[in-house]
Wavefront OBJ file of the C-alpha trace (Angstrom):
o trace
v 0.459 -0.302 -0.236
v 1.050 3.784 -0.846
v 0.784 6.153 2.294
v -0.314 9.557 0.821
v 1.730 12.121 2.658
v -0.589 15.805 3.402
v 0.771 19.323 4.850
v -1.848 21.009 7.601
v 0.196 23.856 9.129
v -1.183 27.294 10.789
v -1.755 29.418 8.073
v -3.220 26.735 5.686
v -6.657 26.709 4.366
v -7.728 23.270 6.115
v -11.115 22.841 4.786
v -9.847 22.258 1.116
v -6.450 20.165 2.099
v -8.350 18.126 4.256
v -10.489 17.367 1.933
v -9.226 13.892 0.633
v -8.526 12.381 3.632
v -11.971 13.457 4.655
v -13.383 10.819 1.746
v -10.224 8.702 2.531
v -11.949 7.714 6.299
v -15.754 7.964 4.111
v -14.576 5.259 2.606
v -13.452 3.394 5.401
v -9.895 4.128 4.495
v -6.901 4.866 7.609
v -5.344 8.716 8.140
v -2.420 9.555 11.003
v -3.426 13.265 12.236
v -1.751 15.544 14.194
v -3.607 16.307 17.639
v -2.965 18.188 20.839
v -1.366 15.424 22.368
v 0.305 13.021 20.036
v -0.632 11.738 16.732
v -3.241 9.354 15.896
v -3.798 6.512 13.838
v -8.376 7.862 12.962
v -10.855 5.474 10.929
v -15.335 4.939 10.891
v -15.518 4.775 14.628
v -18.909 4.162 12.960
v -17.369 0.969 10.833
v -16.766 -1.501 12.052
v -14.616 -3.018 9.252
v -12.092 0.555 9.916
v -11.503 -0.405 13.900
v -10.815 -3.548 12.399
v -8.610 -2.655 9.888
v -6.708 -0.332 12.766
v -5.499 -3.145 15.384
v -4.122 -4.798 12.311
v -1.975 -2.001 11.366
v -0.269 -0.981 15.077
v -0.473 -4.889 15.500
v -2.624 -4.053 18.556
v -4.591 -6.433 21.257
v -8.373 -6.627 20.141
v -9.777 -6.064 23.908
v -7.962 -3.361 23.558
v -10.005 0.122 23.254
v -9.801 3.056 20.487
v -10.903 6.175 21.564
v -13.781 8.038 19.450
v -13.253 11.579 18.588
v -15.825 14.050 17.990
v -16.312 17.578 16.913
v -19.652 18.499 18.900
v -20.859 17.236 22.579
v -23.854 16.526 20.589
v -22.577 13.396 19.033
v -21.401 12.251 22.323
v -25.467 12.637 24.227
v -25.484 10.576 19.740
v -23.483 7.346 21.134
v -23.664 7.505 24.889
v -27.411 5.222 26.212
v -26.722 8.202 28.901
v -24.700 10.384 30.453
v -23.942 11.355 33.901
v -24.290 15.045 35.320
v -20.361 15.115 35.264
v -19.577 14.548 31.840
v -21.432 17.426 30.839
v -19.669 19.891 33.882
v -16.406 18.286 32.983
v -17.290 18.682 29.212
v -17.055 22.531 29.631
v -13.540 22.510 32.182
v -11.994 20.915 29.455
v -12.673 20.387 26.045
v -11.609 20.939 23.297
v -9.069 19.766 24.757
v -6.316 16.145 26.442
v -9.394 14.568 28.508
v -10.762 11.460 27.674
v -14.381 10.596 29.517
v -15.714 6.720 28.871
v -19.563 6.093 29.269
v -22.190 3.336 28.038
v -22.733 3.301 24.867
v -25.104 2.068 22.613
v -25.684 -0.289 19.371
v -23.962 3.077 17.238
v -20.500 2.557 18.193
v -19.912 -1.366 17.707
v -18.190 -3.237 19.595
v -15.513 -3.757 16.695
v -14.182 0.162 18.413
v -14.761 -0.461 21.408
v -12.007 -3.716 22.818
v -15.899 -5.397 22.774
v -17.044 -3.304 25.974
v -19.393 -1.707 26.542
v -18.753 1.651 27.076
v -16.680 4.043 24.547
v -13.462 6.042 25.287
v -14.329 9.643 23.827
v -12.416 12.812 23.153
v -12.809 16.727 22.073
v -9.967 17.536 20.345
v -7.747 21.238 20.611
v -5.671 20.689 17.660
v -7.590 22.289 14.502
v -6.043 19.345 11.783
v -7.772 16.529 13.638
v -11.395 19.220 14.289
v -11.503 20.303 10.775
v -10.763 16.573 9.912
v -13.931 15.464 11.799
v -15.827 17.907 9.806
v -14.468 17.107 6.385
v -15.126 12.982 7.525
v -18.630 13.167 8.192
v -16.754 10.974 10.492
v -16.473 10.133 14.673
v -12.978 8.996 14.514
v -11.698 6.129 15.999
v -7.427 6.439 16.214
v -5.352 5.785 18.934
v -1.684 6.715 18.763
v 0.008 6.663 15.777
v 2.590 4.041 16.134
v 3.097 0.565 16.204
v 1.561 -0.987 19.611
v 4.273 -0.593 22.082
v 6.494 1.663 20.545
v 7.011 5.367 21.898
v 4.070 7.378 20.903
v 4.437 9.739 17.423
v 5.167 13.574 18.263
v 5.734 14.102 14.474
v 5.116 13.094 11.251
v 8.128 11.396 10.639
v 7.236 9.119 13.975
v 4.463 7.383 12.320
v 6.055 7.049 8.552
v 8.887 5.138 10.904
v 6.628 2.554 12.497
v 3.329 2.670 9.763
v 4.224 3.952 5.999
v 2.436 1.037 3.956
v 0.050 -0.181 6.323
v -2.151 2.748 6.567
v -3.179 5.092 3.023
v -1.854 8.978 4.606
v -0.878 10.521 6.954
v -1.154 14.945 7.417
v 2.049 16.006 8.594
v 1.219 19.189 10.479
v 4.054 19.809 12.527
v 5.766 18.766 16.014
v 2.294 18.429 18.241
v 2.118 20.649 21.825
v 1.333 18.533 24.632
v 3.406 15.019 24.093
v 0.999 12.507 26.375
v -1.839 11.078 25.826
v -4.619 12.225 27.111
v -5.877 11.763 30.773
v -9.139 8.926 30.717
v -11.442 8.948 33.322
v -14.394 6.438 33.136
v -17.585 7.994 34.078
v -19.928 5.206 33.866
v -20.135 3.989 36.822
v -19.635 5.494 40.127
v -17.071 8.307 41.463
v -15.306 8.973 38.288
v -12.214 7.095 38.224
v -9.278 8.484 36.510
v -7.911 5.465 34.497
v -4.877 7.562 32.644
v -3.635 10.551 33.880
v -2.026 13.485 31.850
v -1.943 17.112 31.280
v -4.966 17.686 33.091
v -4.239 16.264 36.681
v -6.156 15.018 39.548
v -5.984 18.471 41.035
v -7.797 20.042 37.998
v -10.281 17.312 38.115
v -11.137 17.583 41.968
v -10.829 22.029 41.195
v -13.790 20.718 39.250
v -15.710 18.162 40.178
v -14.772 18.819 44.111
v -11.868 17.228 46.223
v -13.908 13.845 47.247
v -15.565 13.305 43.862
v -13.067 11.325 41.835
v -9.781 8.984 42.351
v -7.027 7.954 40.537
v -7.655 4.047 39.617
v -6.681 1.207 42.445
v -4.930 -0.378 39.919
v -3.485 2.491 37.508
v 0.272 -0.046 38.238
v -0.022 -2.654 38.343
v 0.740 -5.239 35.043
v -2.962 -7.315 35.554
v -2.425 -9.399 32.904
v -5.303 -11.483 33.649
v -7.945 -8.127 33.758
v -9.638 -6.351 30.602
v -8.349 -2.844 29.746
v -11.097 -0.588 29.769
v -8.635 2.078 28.495
v -5.631 1.994 26.310
v -2.464 1.364 28.463
v -3.907 -0.239 31.442
v -2.544 -3.754 30.748
v -0.093 -4.442 27.958
v 3.237 -2.651 27.513
v 3.173 0.922 26.169
v 5.870 3.562 25.234
v 8.719 1.009 25.112
v 12.194 2.409 23.352
v 13.766 -1.295 21.626
v 16.683 -0.701 24.621
v 16.765 -1.424 27.829
v 14.935 1.405 29.444
v 15.805 2.129 33.765
v 15.440 4.698 35.968
v 17.493 6.879 38.627
v 15.380 8.361 41.334
v 16.931 9.721 44.268
v 18.736 13.161 45.551
v 20.687 15.136 42.080
v 23.494 14.885 43.357
v 23.108 11.097 44.018
v 21.384 10.371 40.504
v 23.575 11.903 38.205
v 27.069 9.736 40.540
v 25.165 6.604 40.702
v 24.171 6.655 35.927
v 28.082 7.524 35.644
v 28.985 4.936 37.268
v 26.398 2.222 35.520
v 26.621 3.541 32.348
v 30.426 3.762 32.427
v 30.349 -0.179 33.676
v 28.233 -0.443 30.781
v 30.203 0.586 27.856
v 33.090 -0.549 29.472
v 31.214 -4.796 29.373
v 30.600 -3.279 25.478
v 27.072 -1.901 25.448
v 26.152 1.299 23.995
v 24.624 3.322 26.027
v 21.748 6.282 25.929
v 21.482 9.383 29.176
v 17.859 11.340 29.433
v 18.372 14.576 31.428
v 17.353 17.463 32.600
v 18.943 21.090 32.170
v 20.584 21.760 35.126
v 22.637 18.289 34.677
v 23.314 17.423 31.092
v 26.748 18.671 31.838
v 27.583 16.434 34.430
v 27.116 13.365 32.826
v 30.533 11.855 31.531
v 29.367 9.360 28.877
v 26.502 7.204 26.730
v 24.972 9.443 24.530
v 23.863 12.100 26.448
v 20.179 13.399 25.751
v 18.391 16.486 27.828
v 15.219 17.442 27.484
v 14.337 20.369 29.229
v 14.712 21.954 32.689
v 12.649 20.611 35.297
v 11.161 24.253 35.939
v 9.359 23.365 32.504
v 7.503 20.463 32.639
v 5.654 20.409 29.207
v 8.366 20.202 27.375
v 9.580 17.284 29.143
v 6.009 15.909 28.133
v 6.873 17.056 24.314
v 10.144 16.064 24.299
v 10.287 12.538 26.090
v 8.467 10.446 23.526
v 11.043 12.227 21.332
v 13.892 11.345 22.771
v 12.942 7.956 23.099
v 12.577 7.333 19.351
v 15.776 9.754 19.232
v 17.490 6.280 21.123
v 16.238 3.393 18.927
v 17.574 5.224 15.401
v 21.698 4.937 17.391
v 20.947 1.993 18.028
v 21.865 2.818 21.834
v 21.036 -0.896 23.952
v 21.057 0.720 27.902
v 19.101 3.766 28.450
v 19.778 5.064 31.557
v 17.104 8.240 32.733
v 16.497 10.579 35.264
v 13.081 10.589 36.885
v 10.582 13.883 36.372
v 8.275 13.453 39.540
v 7.634 16.871 38.627
v 4.498 18.922 40.450
v 2.017 19.376 38.141
v 2.091 16.934 34.858
v 4.705 14.682 36.726
v 2.394 11.902 37.182
v 2.304 11.510 33.390
v 5.565 11.982 32.578
v 6.170 9.174 35.080
v 3.525 7.173 34.884
v 4.674 7.012 30.554
v 8.465 5.598 31.787
v 7.546 3.419 34.377
v 6.020 1.549 31.864
v 8.175 2.621 29.977
v 11.046 1.008 32.159
v 8.752 -1.882 32.522
v 8.909 -0.851 36.274
v 12.390 -0.854 36.184
v 13.302 1.689 38.867
v 17.120 2.758 40.307
v 17.684 3.815 44.021
v 20.624 5.971 44.133
v 23.075 5.027 46.222
v 22.793 7.411 49.177
v 23.639 7.232 53.311
v 19.466 7.523 54.717
v 19.364 8.143 58.718
v 16.133 10.103 59.001
v 12.451 8.476 57.243
v 9.278 11.521 57.699
v 5.671 10.162 56.980
v 4.119 13.149 57.107
v 0.127 13.916 56.169
v -2.180 16.369 57.403
v -2.430 16.701 61.042
v -0.785 14.041 61.979
v -3.213 11.369 62.554
v -3.413 8.708 60.402
v -1.995 7.336 57.783
v 1.669 8.780 59.258
v 1.394 7.392 62.513
v 0.752 3.918 60.597
v 3.627 3.970 58.517
v 5.822 5.180 61.214
v 5.183 2.499 62.903
v 4.741 -0.237 60.746
v 8.349 0.705 58.827
v 9.540 -0.006 62.778
v 8.856 -3.230 62.448
v 10.474 -3.916 59.725
v 14.053 -5.631 59.382
v 16.267 -2.847 57.965
v 20.280 -3.463 57.520
v 21.461 -0.212 58.651
v 20.182 1.836 61.612
v 17.427 4.413 60.769
v 15.266 7.005 62.950
v 11.968 6.958 62.384
v 9.131 9.837 62.404
v 6.052 11.045 61.718
v 4.722 14.085 61.353
v 2.224 16.722 60.774
v 2.060 19.033 57.530
v -0.677 21.366 59.542
v -0.326 19.745 63.677
v -1.631 23.000 65.413
v -1.181 21.452 68.942
v -0.566 17.487 69.887
v -2.527 15.288 68.942
v -3.106 11.626 69.623
v -3.883 9.078 67.614
v -7.053 8.767 64.912
v -9.890 7.036 67.401
v -10.686 4.323 64.565
v -6.364 4.246 63.519
v -6.079 2.662 67.413
v -8.751 0.533 66.797
v -7.422 -1.374 64.012
v -3.880 -0.723 64.759
v -4.791 -3.020 68.210
v -6.742 -5.728 66.497
v -2.951 -6.111 64.261
v -1.583 -6.401 68.329
v 0.127 -2.386 67.316
v -0.094 0.325 70.459
v 0.037 3.445 70.037
v -1.315 5.317 73.318
v 1.393 7.536 73.936
v 1.502 9.244 70.275
v 1.003 12.761 69.629
v 1.316 14.694 66.064
v 4.290 16.888 65.130
v 4.912 19.454 62.818
v 7.654 18.759 60.460
v 10.445 20.805 61.332
v 12.798 22.349 58.569
v 15.570 21.207 60.866
v 15.208 17.597 61.121
v 14.933 17.659 56.956
v 19.351 17.492 56.710
v 21.129 15.542 53.778
v 20.738 12.353 54.673
v 17.055 12.778 55.684
v 13.880 11.206 53.746
v 10.967 12.629 53.834
v 7.353 10.944 52.251
v 3.967 12.298 51.708
v 0.800 10.581 51.466
v 0.053 12.749 47.761
v 1.353 15.654 45.183
v -0.360 18.212 46.814
v 1.337 17.873 50.731
v 4.509 17.036 48.240
v 4.343 19.922 46.696
v 3.850 22.457 49.673
v 6.239 20.654 51.900
v 8.959 21.887 48.971
v 7.371 25.365 48.326
v 7.214 26.074 52.371
v 10.125 24.544 53.523
v 14.104 25.397 52.370
v 15.556 21.994 53.933
v 13.344 20.083 51.367
v 13.363 19.017 47.492
v 13.017 17.090 44.704
v 16.247 15.168 45.733
v 14.212 14.241 49.674
v 10.860 15.154 49.609
v 8.808 12.352 47.541
v 4.447 11.002 47.735
v 5.312 7.284 49.436
v 4.055 5.738 46.413
v 5.344 6.714 43.783
v 8.643 6.501 45.513
v 7.970 3.047 45.797
v 7.000 1.973 41.554
v 3.321 2.357 42.968
v 1.389 4.923 41.231
v -1.660 6.010 43.581
v -1.785 8.109 46.870
v -2.224 6.411 50.018
v -5.800 7.742 50.451
v -7.376 8.951 53.346
v -9.773 7.508 55.892
v -10.921 10.358 57.232
v -15.011 10.251 57.771
v -14.778 7.026 56.665
v -15.714 3.509 58.518
v -13.591 1.524 60.916
v -13.281 -0.241 57.524
v -12.248 1.967 54.857
v -9.305 2.724 57.747
v -7.993 -0.537 57.714
v -7.982 -0.725 53.916
v -5.578 2.484 54.241
v -3.912 -0.378 56.549
v -3.713 -2.710 54.900
v -2.324 -0.734 51.076
v 0.561 1.039 53.832
v 1.608 -2.204 55.204
v 2.103 -3.197 51.447
v 4.220 -0.220 50.535
v 5.814 -0.557 53.953
v 6.740 -3.601 52.868
v 9.159 -2.490 49.803
v 10.122 0.576 50.744
v 12.076 -1.142 53.334
v 13.658 -3.784 50.167
v 14.548 -0.106 49.101
v 16.195 1.304 51.896
v 17.778 -1.812 52.333
v 18.830 -2.199 48.520
v 20.302 1.689 49.040
v 22.044 0.289 51.950
v 24.139 -1.973 50.005
v 24.680 0.017 47.231
v 27.525 2.445 49.032
v 29.904 2.536 47.370
v 32.565 1.915 50.220
v 33.804 5.405 50.209
v 30.986 6.077 51.657
v 30.690 4.204 54.217
v 33.241 5.777 56.412
l 1 2 3 4 5 6 7 8 9 10 11 12 13 14 15 16 17 18 19 20 21 22 23 24 25 26 27 28 29 30 31 32 33 34 35 36 37 38 39 40 41 42 43 44 45 46 47 48 49 50 51 52 53 54 55 56 57 58 59 60 61 62 63 64 65 66 67 68 69 70 71 72 73 74 75 76 77 78 79 80 81 82 83 84 85 86 87 88 89 90 91 92 93 94 95 96 97 98 99 100 101 102 103 104 105 106 107 108 109 110 111 112 113 114 115 116 117 118 119 120 121 122 123 124 125 126 127 128 129 130 131 132 133 134 135 136 137 138 139 140 141 142 143 144 145 146 147 148 149 150 151 152 153 154 155 156 157 158 159 160 161 162 163 164 165 166 167 168 169 170 171 172 173 174 175 176 177 178 179 180 181 182 183 184 185 186 187 188 189 190 191 192 193 194 195 196 197 198 199 200 201 202 203 204 205 206 207 208 209 210 211 212 213 214 215 216 217 218 219 220 221 222 223 224 225 226 227 228 229 230 231 232 233 234 235 236 237 238 239 240 241 242 243 244 245 246 247 248 249 250 251 252 253 254 255 256 257 258 259 260 261 262 263 264 265 266 267 268 269 270 271 272 273 274 275 276 277 278 279 280 281 282 283 284 285 286 287 288 289 290 291 292 293 294 295 296 297 298 299 300 301 302 303 304 305 306 307 308 309 310 311 312 313 314 315 316 317 318 319 320 321 322 323 324 325 326 327 328 329 330 331 332 333 334 335 336 337 338 339 340 341 342 343 344 345 346 347 348 349 350 351 352 353 354 355 356 357 358 359 360 361 362 363 364 365 366 367 368 369 370 371 372 373 374 375 376 377 378 379 380 381 382 383 384 385 386 387 388 389 390 391 392 393 394 395 396 397 398 399 400 401 402 403 404 405 406 407 408 409 410 411 412 413 414 415 416 417 418 419 420 421 422 423 424 425 426 427 428 429 430 431 432 433 434 435 436 437 438 439 440 441 442 443 444 445 446 447 448 449 450 451 452 453 454 455 456 457 458 459 460 461 462 463 464 465 466 467 468 469 470 471 472 473 474 475 476 477 478 479 480 481 482 483 484 485 486 487 488 489 490 491 492 493 494 495 496 497 498 499 500 501 502 503 504 505 506 507 508 509 510 511 512
């Protein structure tokens, strides 16, 4: 098959340029096109054969649902059984834009488009080429990312051509995309609106629109559950992966640089071709391999926009091992790390450092922080570590929450003498790790405390390789407090293993 090329840049007559690509879609063909997130591979969403062609061209599992792109809210109403009130609220706030909503579908959209599910994922893109293509075709367009399944998503037309030339009918070149990460996906088909894939629109932005207790992250977001049927793209199968073996190195900036330099030197000496993903702040400090700057940490959008292009760069250079810094930045860090962790197949390396103190921080310091601290004290640690619980807003000493105490007593744990204390700047030393329960707490602590920074202050769940925050059971029943304890218990087990790993990875020169 010959793949035709079209160019549609700002200022062009898009209606005229997209007339032929629109015809291709109406006739059942496939067209790759730019959106504000990544390039999409489009087919007629109501044509079952077009959807089958999309799966075949990408080599995509047929139970991995496609996203239907629309140009008007009336199209959402036309394909849904019913719409929860939150659908209109979110559409008014974020459409057109990088938000996908999952709703119950009617028979108008075939099961071939939805991966066999009775729900459909829908979004209204803001990119002018995407919107005009929908109008020119007269179709709702089913479109996953325009790459071979499992490969880094395409942010330029040449990325699409590398993967799909000869397999699809046409590619529309609209230049580089604006965001560079796929859309946020929120499930509104049942119960509480749930984020199934993080993106540019983060949890805090959704909470500002729907209310803090009226949206949540999916509990299995970062798990690789091969038995579960994916409800949204990217939930089950390996995604975004370069051909080389990608590993993420976490820790304080100095420790990360030292660790990556040591690992790169060893890998090169063993005959491997090595690449390094660096921030603008650390680029000049790396000594070995093909070093690529992804952007300054202060510019999260640049990091997101460049991520997939950097991974493809290493493929083009034949790089066999890639070491990347972690990018747990305030707004888009969840989405960036979601893509990186999946691309790395969950391979995270803790940079070597000496840790002598761990501080857990929660709201008033009377629930999750004391539970986490006591659980860590009961772990077998290879080196002595001071362990504290602190409150972010502990205005006066308080005992442990009564329901927490009840749960702990049921486990044979007694914290009757505990009183909450506020976190103090002087407690955060060079050998301290501070763990918060969610990203908002982390951002506030880094902002308020001079000694807190990205190298020593982490969201607890993210640090151990999970993505979900430790949910706050406040106001819930005893069962919810018990569930919080069980989640914390598993998380602290992972943390203890990582702290022990840190201890054994210290070079001898740091042991003195």
